[in-house]
N, C-alpha and C positions, 0 to 999 in steps of 0.2 A: 981716738976713739970721738964716732963719732955720734956730735950732737944734737944733733935730731934726736928728737924724743919715738917712740914709735906709737902712731892714736893707737890707743884699743878700740878694741870692730864692734862697731856699734851692733849689741844685741835686741836682734827683734822679734821679739817673743809671738806664738807660734802652735795654734790655739790644739788646742788637745785634743785628739781625735773621740771624746765624748764632746765634749765643743763641736767640734768640726759636721760632724754625726747630730748634732743635737735636733735637729730637724728636723730631718730621716734615720729615724736609728734603726728600721726597716733594711734601706737601701744599706747602712752600712754592717747589720746583720749579715746580709745577700754578700756584704763584698766581697767579708770575712770568711765569709761560708770557698765562695770560688778561689776564695786566694788557697786554703788546709788542700780542697782537691784536686791543686795546680800541683803542691810541693808533695811528690812522688814521694819522695826520702820518707815522708812524717802519715804517707798513708797507703795503704797496702789496695790495692788493684780491686780486689773483690769490696773492697770501700765505693769507689769508680762506679763498678757493676751493679750496686745497688738504688745509689744515687741517678744512673741512667736506665734503671730500672724503674725504678718511682714518678723517672719525668716520663714513659712511656704509660703506664696507668695512667698517670694526670691527663698524656694525652685520649688515649680509648675511652676514659668517663667523661669524656666531653664527648663524644662519640654520640648519634641517637639508636634507638633500639632498632632503628627502619636498616642503618648499617651493619647492624649486627648477623653475624649466618647462624643456623638455627641448628639445634642437632643434637643425635639419643646419645646419652654414659650405655657405649658396649660392653667394658672394662673397665677394671685399676688396677693400675698394675705396681711395679717401683720405681718407675717411669714417670706416669701422672696418669693424668685419665685419659681412655682414648673414649673419643668421637665420628660418631659416621655423621654425616650430612651431606648431603647428594650423592649419595654414592661413591664418598672418598671420606679415607679415618684422617683425623689429626689430634694428634698430642698433645695434650691444652695440660696451664694448670692454671689454677685459681689467681685472681687477684687478690690484689694486696686487704682490699676493703672488705673481699666479701668473707676472705677469713677473719675477720674482728667480729663477723656474723653468727659465732660459730655459738658462741651461747653452749646448751646442754647437751649438746650434738659432740661426738667424738670424732665422727665424719663428717661436713657439710652436703656432699653426693655424694649418691649412691645411679648402680645398674638400671637404666630403665628411667632416668630422669634428662626429661629437655632440659637444654641450656638452650642460652645465646655466648658467642663468645666473638672477639678479634680476632681475623688471620696475623699471627704477627712473623711468619714461612710459610712456606706453603705445601708442606704436612702439619705447622703448629700451629699453635694456637691458644689463647687467653681466656678463658668465660671468665664474665659479668654480670652473667647471671640464671638463677635456677630458677625454671617453670615451678607454682605451687602442682604440689602432689593429688595427685588424687584418690591417688594408693598409698601409702607402706607394708612395709612389713622392717619392725624391729625389735632391737632384744636391749635387752642390758647390760653393757659390757662389761666387760670380766672380768677387770679389771678394779674398771670402779664401778662398783654400780650406784654411782651418782649422775650418769655417763648412758646417753640411748647411742646407739649401734646400725647402722641403719643399712640393713640387705639387700635389700632395695626395693622402686619404686616403679608406680603405673603402671599394676600388672593387675590380670582378673583372677586370678586365683594360683591357690598357691596346694602343690603338690605334695606332701608332709610326707615324704617317704623314710621309709621301716620296716624291716625283714625278722622274719618267726624265726629263724637262729643264724646265727658268727653279727650280727648281735642280736641278743633277745629281742624279742617282745619292749619295749618299758611303755607302755600307756601313762604311766604319768608324765615322762617329755613328750607323749603326741598331743594334751591335752593343753599345756604348754602353748606347741606351737597354734592349736583352736582357737587359743583366747589370744593371740596374738595377733590373727590373718583375722580371725572377726574383728576385733578393738581397730585391723586396720583398716575394714570395709573390702578386702577381699572374703573367696568364698575358697571353706575350708573342703581338700581332696584326698585321701588320705590312699597313700599306697601301699603294698605289703609287696616285697619281693619275698621272692626265695622260699614258695612255696612248695617247688617239686624238693626240697628236703624233706619235708616232711611223707611225702609217700615213694620212697627210695626200698628200698627193699630188707633194706636193712632196719628201718624202723618201724618191723611190728616188732623183732626181740630190742628192740632198746626204750628201757623205760621213760630213761630223757626222754626223748626225743616224746612220747607215748603225751608224758606230761604238757611240750612242746604245743600239740596236735592239740588237746582238752585246753591249753588257754589260748589257742591262736582260733576255736569255733566257741569260744565262750567271747571276744577280742569283737570276732564279724557277728553276732548276732543282736549284743552290748551298744557297741555305736551305730550298726543299724539300726536302732530300734529305739534308738535316743533324735534319728533322724540327719546324723549324717554318713556321707557318700564313704563304702571302702569296695577299691578294687585291690583283691588280689592280683598279682601277676609273678612270672618267672621271666627271666630273660633267657634260659635253659631252651623249657621246653616250648616256651612262645605264647603260653599262659596269658588273657589281659594284658596282652600287646593293643591290638587293636583297639579294644574296648577304649585302652589310657589313651591311643591317639587319635581316636574319634573327638574323648571329651576337652585335647588340644587345641583340634582343629578351630580356625583364626580368633582364637587369644592367644594372649601373654600371660606363659605361668612359669614359676620358679620352682625349683626342687629344691626341695631344702630336709634337714632329717643329720643324721646320727652320723656317725663314719659308719664308713664300711657295707652300709645299705645296698649302695648297689646302685648308687643316683648315674655317677655312670656310664656304669652299665648298661642303666635301664633308657638313659641318652642314645648311648650307638648303635643299642637293639633300635628305639624307633625313628634315625632319623641318620642312620648309617654313617654318622662320625666316628674319626675317631681319637677317645677322651682316654686320659692314662687310670688304669686302676690297680686296687693297691689288695694286699691281704689283711686276712683280721690279725690281730695281735695274738696268738693263744691263753698268754700269758691271762687277762688280761678280756677278753675277747672282747675284743672292742679297736673298731676300724680303725683305718691308721690316715692321713688325708690326702688323698689321689686330689684332689683337686685344690688349688690354692689361690687360685682366685674367682674373681665371681664374674661371666659372661655371660654378654645376651644375646642368644642365637637362634637366627632366623630361620624358618620353616618350611621346605617345600608344599606342606601340602592347607600350609597357612596358617599364620600366627609366630609368634617369639617362648624361644624357653628361655631360662635364663639357672647357669648351669653353677652352683654355689657351695663351699669348706662345705663338710661336715665339721659336726660339733659334738662333741661331751658335753654340754652340760647347752641350758636354757634360757634364762632367766628374763621375765616378762617385767615390760618397758610399761612405769605411770596407769599400777592397776592397783589398785588397794582391796581389802577383804571386804567390803561391801559390797565392790564388783563384784568378786568370785561367781557370787551368786547366777548371778545374773549373765553367763554363760554358761553354764549348764543348762539348756531347758529344760529337762524333765526332771531336774532335782527343785528351779524355782515354779514351774507351773505347779508341781503338786508341796512345795512348801508354805501354798497359801497356805493351804487347809491344817495345816499346823497346830496347835495352840495356842502359842506364844507367836506375836506376830517380829519379835524378834527372836527368834525359832536361829540358834547352827546350824541346827542339824547336827551334831558331838554329839548330844547323851542327855538333852530333854528331855521329860516325859512326856508322851501321846507326841509324839513325833511325826508326823505324816509320812515323809520319807523314811524314817528310818524301816517302818511299817513297812516301806511301795520295796526296799532293798531285801528283806525278809521273805518277801512275796514273787518275789524277779520282775517285779514290775519298773523297779534301779539297777541296771548293772553291777555292780558292789567293785569293778574294777573302776568303772567312771566314780561310784562312791570312796571310793580309795584312792585318785586323783583328785579330791577336790577335797578332801581333806589333806593330805600333797601339799594344794596351794594353797590353804589357811594359812598351817605352821610354816608356809617357805617365803611366803611374804610380807618382806619387813619395811620402816616410813626408812630404809634406802635404797631400796629399788622405786621412789616414788620419787614424784617430779619436784625438784626445788622449784 
């Protein structure tokens, strides 16, 4: 038996990690983060990709605006945002920092926006900045009335497209568009399509067609009387197409309106493109969505044209009851002569507006739209 006793190993106290990095906790946390990223068995590939994307965004944030490319959004597709710059097209995404600025907007970018972006690949980019908009067409989002849905930006006029039949005229919907257009700083122009349907040989023997024809004539008279420009057109006979083309020359225009009114057919007739067109659902008399994405199209005769998907409803964004009257110029003007200064022109005695409607000085269609809008605008449509 060995008489020598084993000496106990000398124990040396080692500082714990917190003490070791006590003077530089930031370096400690960074070291732990890097170690975690290196542990492939614990973290997925997507986590590493997110980290690399974050580093890329940090690097691009350090670039000055002089180093960014300038372009215009021409379409928004499921794969990303299509931007045109110097004759090239780039499929872009938004920088993470930009996404945090969403606020009350459902979408941060709209077709027609001018943007600054950094090239990340030969045909790809990262949008870092959206230039201030001169004009914008938007509406209250269908799913969340507290969100603003941007439709198009930096345009001169909105071609509010409707039809006399299939689907029929909807003055209330048209007036919603007019308000959104004027509020956004653009000029409204009403385009009434399919007027050839009112003058077919069978129209004279059809009481329903006669009613629609009477409504059309009343609509034309009343809205022109209110100072609004109305252009009847037909892609079948060609009526009004030349006049409409002249109104679009050297301007940025957006076609917007109810589904099935023939926006894509009109663009085909105007510029010879081959946009898809659809049929009307006979049961509901509503159109089908043939244009699924908003797109900016250059015009051979000068200017730009934006085609938008059709809608079935249009919620006005950020307009309260008190503002509605100001967008009906003829009601606002005559309303100054009412007995009561706060007259709503609904049921008050000695109302000058109601009297003007009875005398034919204000269109009954416009007056009915005014009533409908007052009843439909609620607090959930307002900006929070």
